[in-house]
C-alpha positions in Angstrom: 102.9 -169.8 66.2 102.9 -166.8 63.8 101.4 -167.2 60.3 103.9 -166.9 57.5 102.0 -163.9 56.0 102.1 -161.9 59.2 104.6 -159.0 59.3 105.5 -156.7 62.1 102.5 -155.1 63.8 102.6 -151.4 64.4 100.0 -149.5 66.6 97.3 -148.0 64.4 97.9 -144.5 65.8 101.5 -144.4 64.6 100.4 -144.6 60.9 97.9 -141.7 61.5 100.6 -139.5 63.1 103.0 -140.2 60.3 100.4 -139.3 57.6 99.4 -136.1 59.5 103.0 -135.0 59.7 103.5 -135.5 56.0 100.6 -133.2 55.0 101.7 -129.6 54.3 99.5 -126.9 55.7 99.1 -123.6 53.9 100.8 -120.7 55.6 98.3 -118.1 54.5 95.0 -117.9 52.6 93.7 -114.9 50.7 90.2 -114.9 49.4 89.6 -112.3 46.8 86.2 -111.3 45.4 86.2 -109.1 42.3 83.2 -107.0 41.2 82.6 -108.0 37.6 79.2 -106.4 37.3 80.4 -103.9 34.6 79.5 -105.1 31.1 83.1 -104.7 30.0 83.9 -107.9 31.8 81.5 -110.0 29.7 81.4 -111.0 26.1 78.8 -112.9 24.1 81.6 -114.9 22.4 83.2 -117.9 24.1 87.0 -117.9 24.2 89.6 -120.0 26.0 90.4 -118.6 29.5 94.0 -117.5 29.5 94.6 -119.2 32.9 92.7 -122.5 32.8 92.0 -123.0 29.1 88.3 -123.8 29.3 85.6 -121.7 27.5 84.8 -118.4 29.2 82.4 -115.5 28.5 84.3 -113.4 31.1 87.0 -110.9 30.2 89.8 -109.4 32.4 90.5 -105.7 32.7 92.5 -105.8 29.4 89.7 -107.6 27.6 91.4 -111.0 27.5 89.2 -114.1 28.1 89.2 -115.2 31.7 86.9 -116.6 34.3 86.2 -114.5 37.3 87.3 -117.3 39.6 90.6 -117.6 37.7 91.2 -113.8 38.0 90.5 -114.0 41.8 92.8 -116.9 42.2 95.6 -115.1 40.3 95.1 -111.9 42.3 95.2 -113.9 45.5 98.5 -115.4 44.5 99.9 -112.0 43.6 98.8 -110.6 47.0 100.6 -113.5 48.8 103.7 -112.7 46.9 103.8 -115.9 44.8 103.8 -113.7 41.6 104.2 -110.0 41.0 102.0 -107.9 38.7 104.8 -107.9 36.0 105.2 -111.7 36.2 101.5 -112.6 35.8 101.7 -112.9 32.0 104.6 -115.3 32.2 103.3 -117.6 34.9 102.6 -121.1 33.7 98.9 -121.8 33.9 97.1 -125.1 34.8 97.3 -126.4 31.2 100.4 -128.5 30.8 103.0 -126.7 28.7 101.1 -123.5 28.2 102.4 -120.1 29.1 99.7 -117.4 29.4 
């Protein structure tokens, strides 16, 4: 006799196969490392990073506040073709509703 709460039983491996199939895998990965050793990339004043919105001492090549990691991530996306150099300023950043 089957208990009233028991439902159909599936093999455990079928759930794992379905979950693995649903996961998207990245096509390409680009790791960029920028040299920000020049003093022009740093400021003594904190300002909101133009990409992630948290406080940053770093400055990009145009003197705008930005973390080095955010700049590297943005350049990596540009190299992969997700954005172009002209589009970078109009790409929505991680903060909801904010355009950099």
